[in-house]
Steps between C-alpha positions, in 0.01 A plus 500: 500500500736259672219251565450219248138548403268245342346599162184645648701699757729639229190610309353656814825681580519644149135608511554656843797702374305613193201599712711692750688687230173589326307604813442875534705654782210589729541509875199271538415199284140392442377179660480332159854611419619356831322173424660479158846572634461270797390217275821515298750609766424228754575206268808677366675544835420151633780246493506225239421238762178671616165402352297776341247654735207733447586866558308608810325825582283586804182287515183624334256586776275756664533733795304429818326836479390451139145448376597166345644371827163567664327290232705185562302188597515406866359146510671420827237283669537151353219246504435148381214425265395136520155342487333834430633675811748781543689437825754728661847350459717474811779283360817588312470746215689604188563868441387629161719785380466730203780536242447874552747620761455734795736789431547562872665170587581372152306176550207329330173603661291255697145500364349182638528165674394149400459190718796263488288187496630161610453159342208439736338832405532418132350155541205648691432724199489211253286302744251788500493502120454121494217526753326765286545273198375196699586256221287708264199520729575833667278806477712675237549213251132404534382856449350592164730671251273804500534531878879469486515766228290733717735446795812573296337811353427617854865443595616707203256778587656517848848511347397784271421703811864472619657543156704804602638325807600196293669722240692683773628172647614383157698821453669482839565129536605403147576849364266470204434845357159661541379425149603135514359451851163635388521289187571184701189546715274594211631221276436250779141612539457491122639145493249387762212667315609335174518160669149542634369604157670199344354247741154654476506483121620138492521293821690228310779757442507439125477124511343516154223295337231714671522295820395794717144377445365150442619350171451158350817331378482147356189418698628652826355814652793706631553816697833632635587728788834559665547432869769558765812292563548546875747684722728749323839623618571836334838671484591810299803734492551858614496673163125468437379392845136577432463437129689173464359353820142594415536378142530154657312537828174658384434257212575217743254634758235560234522135400440389862848423632623602844844654542810566705669822388872527572570866563837591342771639727530797263174638364288331764356800682244563227334168585448599862266771372273241338425279801192694615335467159560125486385451859181691434388329181647147491425204730762423768805314373445571131814716502780495757824700522846362578801728546858453609776283357389310194759230573354442846131519410442380144667160525294396804179612328578290193607205717150478647371381163201730541592723204325399178612782271812718506485849354857627486673801346871517575820300454516149356718364783241601761222351286689172469558487877131552575387234256750250641377569854150373416453136606280429196628723218305299240177665618641850544387730222767761433464844345832684492639810333876501549817682391566664168818606320315657210709579196482810283644438153588799280548416133715710266192632315319607818377852563756579768297778657205265550727222623678726748172645630337160547809337649536786748137466600521122511821491703435780750123521569465463876879477514501181292332319791254312280513141377402643160787749488754482218803370688750455218532681169681344205569747221659441161854635491428704186270732697621434854687826558214713368245301702697519825543875456123541464437265793737697721321827419161345576621365833657832591165670445328288765426690819651334806334577833237417761166333411275805540717740299333613179630322192731268693593178317771343718429451870672333798540122507287333771720192555781591739751259344423588137747794458788276611393224259477741208840641590645149486350436156640825361842437657516150354416631153750785514780277622437273200513779245159666494468878505277720715385732222324758715753531782543869418125546551487334838420148379519260794509778761324418827315737729410255773248272327469723192712386205552697182457248214826348380547436127752216463625442145706219344345237723591139409366156596788457744363777720241451773302792363441305178354202686342617827176689546612835644147622585621855536619812312798346322474487120737250337578519127668221304601516134463240227623468144300196396152379596647168605643679804149604598349156448787346697419734788132407477577128506732534799269726702273386782256775401172410337286808546531765227718670242482834318612523137584830330504513121345660191456184293313178570761295316771625736342341807305207356760244605514652850122486533514132405777434751325694777162336437619192691699690762287787637133579556489841333692661214477880484574688178645850532362520853615426853403178677185513711207315653209719395228505387377258767268313263805384300669176615817561705688173470853369519723198455809356666565658839272797437153356560270209575163615379356800318384827652204692359148581611371177347797277580511605866140383544584173328822448694325502837199288406412171339226392259198328649272324252132427564379230260187299429372275225312709248269203442399479866211742542510488881876561512460786254227659711706463819811643336325802354324571829818509707569870439189582706628308802878464477737776615768367267278533193305806614474791255776758539 
């Protein structure tokens, strides 16, 4: 009581006293009761000069003699995969650890190793891809589209045979729950199948004007097909290591490009399971793996000038650095899906139960580790208290645990530095006047890498949590009294991906829809932000995207139109043109 407490500490101290006085006098408290008390006691007894820190409990893990421990991946024999060959790796390696702890020693479990490739190793990989491309004359780019489709289908058939192993690695390495791990694999295979159906139905990829077959236009006989661009460098993040990578990589391969795949430091083990399938069904050098430090390997690859197309999903700063490293950026085609600080906006006439349910889902699915997650909620002050109360109850109902536990919604965070970063964001907000609304329910509590979602209310633009992409289970809520405050936030934001609007009347959000139509790529009404279905364009503006993701757009992004033309008045030219499909691999029937 003698310590001068900041506002959030005074609140925590009061809540702690209330909780203690109201707690039944049992000799043993439940784990949840301990978590609730710990969450409010720790901040209350800290000195005014100390920053807020996440209450800590023993790490979430498994015992060495448990059934789950026996199921952990053990991919401990690293190899390189360049020019179609898997070669035992004898150089330096990086340990891959799971965010699930070993209860015996209290440490993250080692589940695999990846080669720590050097600059020279990385350059050898892009040289292999360039050799397979051979300035467009390699076996793969010169192969018929039908033959490439058959090869990719064979790869996918091989991957289907190891589906369970891939799902298990996803659960252990990135702590994605069972349902979502299965969904990621199946959605990826569905995406590939849809891309193949699309290209078979129209090899122009919806060029229009019926150019898939010969058509006369103003005296010119025209036919269009799409062809490859060249060597692709593909990078994708940990959160959807298979789906987001393959949503770029497979369309690119189908169109005849060769590729270098940068295996992410987190979420990379799943790719090591795919090498055999690629080696078996694709020509040497069509796909090559690079692992290790991105800073040490990606710049040198770009500096060679051999990369023709960049497929990148990640942060804008890294994308900018890669583009700048290319000696001829004018000829580098870029497809990039970047950060998002998607805004949920709750109007005073909204159905608060629907808004709370969708905002909870949007902010916490896979721990909020999605570019499409709702990362800031702005709610009208007239309904703010009622909305936050509903939101807190929804968040409290989420099961927190390990990936394979039935019904689990919140799982450990794969990135080792992420808990500390989230702690800093919460501390900054609380020191500037925000309130941790679910402290009494364990909000912000850490069990090793497992964080109970934190609901932070009264967030303002002066706080880091208002501006930065948290990419984790922290749910910030800001309040507004006038729509101008929302539009001001939209104008000032770097985000250009999505927004979610909650209302009961079209007139209430019409002006916001107009404002957002030139800011984001998707406006969701009474629903969370999301990418699906995959046939719908997934676009963005500002620092959120360069290019559009969808089944159709991915095929277009990694290819270019090639026109075959002849004078319709020249009978010989017309005969030659129409006879090409019998002799040309490029124009062969699919």
